[in-house]
C-alpha positions, 0 to 999 in steps of 0.5 A, spaced: 210 201 913 203 202 911 198 196 912 197 193 905 190 192 906 188 199 907 192 201 901 189 196 897 182 199 899 184 206 898 186 204 891 180 200 890 176 206 892 180 210 887 178 205 881 171 205 883 170 212 883 173 214 877 171 208 872 164 206 875 159 204 870 157 209 866 149 211 867 145 215 863 145 223 865 138 223 865 136 218 870 141 219 875 143 225 879 150 222 881 156 226 878 164 225 878 169 230 878 176 229 876 180 235 879 187 237 879 190 242 884 197 245 883 200 250 888 207 252 886 212 256 890 215 263 886 219 265 891 219 265 899 213 270 899 209 269 892 206 263 889 202 261 883 196 257 884 193 253 878 187 248 878 183 244 873 176 241 874 173 236 869 166 235 872 161 230 869 154 228 870 156 221 870 162 217 871 166 220 865 164 222 858 158 226 859 161 233 861 157 238 865 163 243 867 170 245 865 173 249 870 180 252 869 182 257 875 189 260 876 192 266 881 198 269 884 198 269 892 202 272 897 204 269 904 203 274 909 207 269 914 210 262 912 205 256 911 200 260 915 196 266 912 196 267 904 192 272 900 191 271 893 188 274 887 185 270 881 181 268 875 177 263 873 174 260 866 168 256 867 165 252 861 158 249 863 154 244 859 147 244 862 141 240 859 136 244 856 129 242 860 125 236 858 130 235 852 137 231 851 140 237 848 145 241 852 146 249 852 153 252 852 155 257 857 161 261 859 163 264 865 169 269 867 170 269 874 175 274 878 176 272 885 180 274 891 181 270 897 185 269 904 187 262 907 189 261 914 192 254 917 193 251 924 195 245 926 192 242 933 196 235 934 195 231 928 189 235 925 191 240 920 185 245 919 185 250 913 180 256 913 179 260 906 175 266 905 173 268 898 169 273 894 168 272 887 165 277 881 162 273 876 161 275 869 156 270 865 153 272 858 150 279 860 149 278 867 154 280 873 153 277 880 158 277 886 158 271 891 162 269 898 164 263 900 167 260 906 171 253 906 173 249 913 177 243 911 181 238 915 186 233 914 188 228 919 194 223 918 192 215 920 198 211 919 203 217 920 203 222 926 204 227 921 202 229 914 208 226 910 210 221 905 207 214 905 201 217 910 194 215 909 190 220 911 182 222 912 180 229 909 173 233 910 171 239 908 164 244 909 164 250 904 158 255 904 156 259 898 152 266 899 150 271 894 150 278 895 143 279 892 137 275 894 136 269 894 142 269 899 143 262 900 146 259 894 149 252 896 153 248 901 158 242 900 160 237 905 165 232 903 169 226 906 175 222 903 181 218 904 188 220 901 195 218 900 201 222 900 205 220 895 211 224 896 212 231 900 208 235 895 204 230 891 197 227 894 191 223 891 184 223 894 178 219 893 171 221 896 164 223 896 161 230 896 154 232 897 152 239 894 146 241 898 141 246 895 135 249 897 130 244 895 135 238 893 141 235 895 146 232 889 152 227 891 158 227 887 164 222 887 171 226 887 178 224 885 183 229 886 190 230 885 194 235 889 201 238 886 202 243 892 208 246 896 209 242 902 204 241 907 209 239 912 217 241 914 223 236 914 
């Protein structure tokens, strides 16, 4: 059984991150991201990735970006190594400098990635290597991303139903042309496994740029193939 105090605290964080009072986009640099990650099994070797990210300048209602991403993956080995080819549509609404008006930008993105996973005791580790081809208006660029993430169950010995867990990741973005460094993302969260395939997380992510940092609250829902076996 899960300690009721821990569970109540987790859902308090979910409510706090998702529905905190709405600040002005021009007066704060703290945003809020609502994210859905889906990963459905097509066959023993093939999977379908689907993803929606609704990013706000504030708690909710002042859209910064809508990201839709999908892809088809192939399992080189069961639950451990996956190759994927995907497409992303990114609709951005950046503020025009020194105004309250927004611009409208559309980006089409093709990406290729390789994911490998390991388990060390209670720690579940994931490495993701991704290359992106980015088509923005009349501009084309390429970017490399390396993601290192981990999940550690707190109330169960393994990632299973009713497990409260800690989640963290670091992801670095590198451009293929100057400036090479694009950004780095550092994330920490608490999560809860509702079932074998559905999990929710509430956490805080820092985007680190060359000249500034930007915090983002995140509320994430996962609807994925099982992370653990029966």
